[in-house]
C-alpha positions in Angstrom: -0.2 0.1 0.0 1.2 3.4 -0.8 2.2 5.4 1.8 0.4 8.1 1.4 -2.7 6.3 1.4 -1.8 4.8 4.8 -2.7 6.3 7.7 -0.4 5.6 10.6 -0.3 7.1 13.7 2.1 6.9 16.8 -0.4 7.0 20.2 1.5 9.3 21.6 2.0 12.2 19.3 -2.2 11.4 18.2 -2.7 11.8 22.2 -1.0 14.9 22.8 -2.7 16.3 19.9 -5.9 15.4 20.7 -5.7 17.2 23.9 -4.7 20.5 21.8 -7.8 19.9 19.5 -9.9 19.4 22.5 -8.9 22.3 24.1 -9.3 24.7 20.6 -12.4 23.5 20.8 -13.4 24.9 24.2 -11.4 27.7 23.3 -14.2 28.8 20.3 -16.9 28.4 22.9 -18.2 24.7 22.3 -18.5 21.7 24.4 -15.7 18.9 23.5 -17.5 16.4 25.6 -20.7 16.3 23.6 -22.2 13.8 20.9 -21.2 15.4 17.9 -17.8 16.5 19.3 -16.6 13.5 21.8 -14.3 11.9 18.4 -13.4 15.4 16.7 -10.3 15.6 18.5 -9.2 12.2 17.4 -9.7 12.6 14.0 -8.7 16.0 13.8 -5.6 14.5 14.9 -5.3 11.5 12.9 -6.3 14.4 10.3 -3.3 16.8 10.6 -0.7 14.1 10.8 -2.0 12.9 7.4 -2.1 16.5 5.9 1.5 16.8 7.2 3.0 13.7 6.6 5.3 15.2 3.6 7.6 15.3 6.8 8.7 12.6 6.8 9.3 11.2 3.5 12.1 12.3 1.1 11.2 13.0 -2.5 15.0 12.7 -4.2 14.6 9.3 -2.6 11.3 8.2 -4.3 12.9 10.0 -7.5 15.8 7.7 -7.3 13.4 4.4 -7.4 12.6 4.8 -10.3 15.2 6.6 -12.2 16.3 4.4 -15.6 18.8 5.6 -18.2 17.5 6.5 -21.6 18.4 8.7 -24.5 15.2 10.5 -25.2 16.2 14.7 -25.1 13.1 16.1 -25.8 10.4 17.5 -23.3 8.7 15.2 -20.2 5.7 16.8 -19.2 3.6 15.9 -16.4 0.2 18.3 -16.3 -2.9 19.1 -14.3 -1.7 17.1 -11.3 -3.5 17.4 -8.5 -2.4 19.3 -4.8 -3.5 20.2 -1.5 -1.9 21.9 1.3 -2.3 23.8 4.1 -1.1 27.8 4.4 1.7 27.9 7.4 0.3 31.6 8.6 -3.7 30.4 9.2 -3.2 26.4 8.4 -6.4 26.4 6.3 -6.0 24.5 2.9 -4.9 25.8 -0.5 -5.6 23.6 -3.5 -5.0 23.8 -7.4 -2.8 21.7 -9.9 0.8 21.8 -10.3 2.4 20.8 -14.3 5.7 19.6 -14.4 8.3 19.6 -17.3 11.9 18.2 -17.4 14.6 17.4 -20.3 16.1 14.3 -19.8 20.0 14.4 -19.5 20.8 10.7 -19.6 18.0 9.8 -17.3 14.1 9.5 -17.3 12.3 9.2 -13.9 9.0 7.2 -14.0 6.0 9.8 -14.6 4.0 8.4 -11.1 6.8 9.7 -8.9 6.3 13.3 -10.0 2.8 14.0 -8.5 4.3 12.1 -5.6 7.3 14.6 -4.9 3.9 17.0 -5.1 2.6 15.5 -2.5 5.7 15.3 -0.3 6.1 19.0 -0.3 2.2 20.1 -0.2 1.6 17.8 2.8 4.0 20.0 4.5 2.6 23.8 6.2 3.4 25.5 3.2 3.5 29.0 1.1 2.9 28.4 -2.7 6.1 30.3 -3.4 8.1 28.0 -1.3 6.3 25.0 -2.6 6.9 25.6 -6.0 11.0 25.8 -5.6 11.3 22.9 -3.5 9.6 21.0 -6.2 11.5 22.1 -8.6 15.5 22.1 -7.1 14.7 18.2 -5.7 13.9 16.9 -9.2 16.7 19.0 -10.8 19.1 18.4 -8.0 18.2 14.0 -7.9 18.1 13.4 -11.6 20.2 16.6 -13.1 18.0 17.3 -16.3 19.0 20.0 -19.2 16.4 21.9 -17.4 13.3 21.7 -14.9 10.0 23.9 -15.3 6.8 24.0 -12.5 4.2 25.8 -12.2 1.2 26.2 -9.9 -2.3 27.4 -9.9 -4.1 27.3 -6.9 -6.7 28.7 -4.7 -6.2 29.7 -1.3 -8.9 29.3 1.5 -7.5 32.3 3.4 -7.8 34.3 1.0 -11.7 32.9 0.2 -12.8 32.3 4.0 -11.8 35.0 5.7 -9.4 38.1 5.2 -10.3 39.9 1.6 -12.8 37.3 0.7 -12.3 37.1 -3.1 -14.0 33.9 -4.2 -12.4 33.7 -7.4 -8.7 34.4 -7.1 -6.0 32.2 -8.3 -2.6 32.6 -7.6 -0.3 31.5 -9.9 3.7 30.8 -9.4 6.6 29.4 -11.6 10.0 28.3 -11.6 12.4 27.5 -14.0 15.6 26.1 -14.0 17.6 24.9 -17.4 16.7 24.9 -21.0 13.7 26.4 -19.5 14.9 29.6 -18.7 15.1 30.4 -22.9 12.5 32.0 -24.6 11.6 29.1 -27.0 11.8 26.2 -24.4 9.3 28.3 -21.8 6.9 29.4 -24.0 6.6 25.7 -25.7 6.2 24.5 -22.0 3.5 27.6 -21.5 1.8 26.3 -24.7 1.7 23.1 -24.0 0.2 23.2 -20.1 -2.6 26.1 -22.0 -3.3 23.1 -24.3 -6.6 20.9 -24.4 -4.5 18.0 -26.0 -7.0 14.9 -24.6 
């Protein structure tokens, strides 16, 4: 079973977090012992552990587990990768999609590993800007391609539910290395992620 689906929790950590979540419920004026909330601290603790499991995972090890020598030297693109993360400022969700491309330099990587790298970094307290860079640098450092491109488009609940309460805003971040710093290659990548090819 994938470690991204398995929910494994240490008793000590979960119980400590349960106490904190119970205190939060009391702090907002709820009764943590009422019927509908009795199991909420446990559920919330387990959910938080799941949503932040990226701290215990190694993106570079995931990539190295499926590196294959190959002479292919054109762009490899995986787009529309779902992502869900928690902003570190309010611990509210942000969600959207990532687009990742690289140009091999003697090695390719199993395609499923790119979405898994996204999950490793998304399942931490994040800001979108750092998330974009962390994905890019892990791929660039591990497989040493001729270039890497990462674009993330996301909606942030901290902007939609509170604060400015702008429901339709989308934040886009991008990062590029190597060949993708050339205008022609970057334009090809951006055209491909915007195209409906399937």
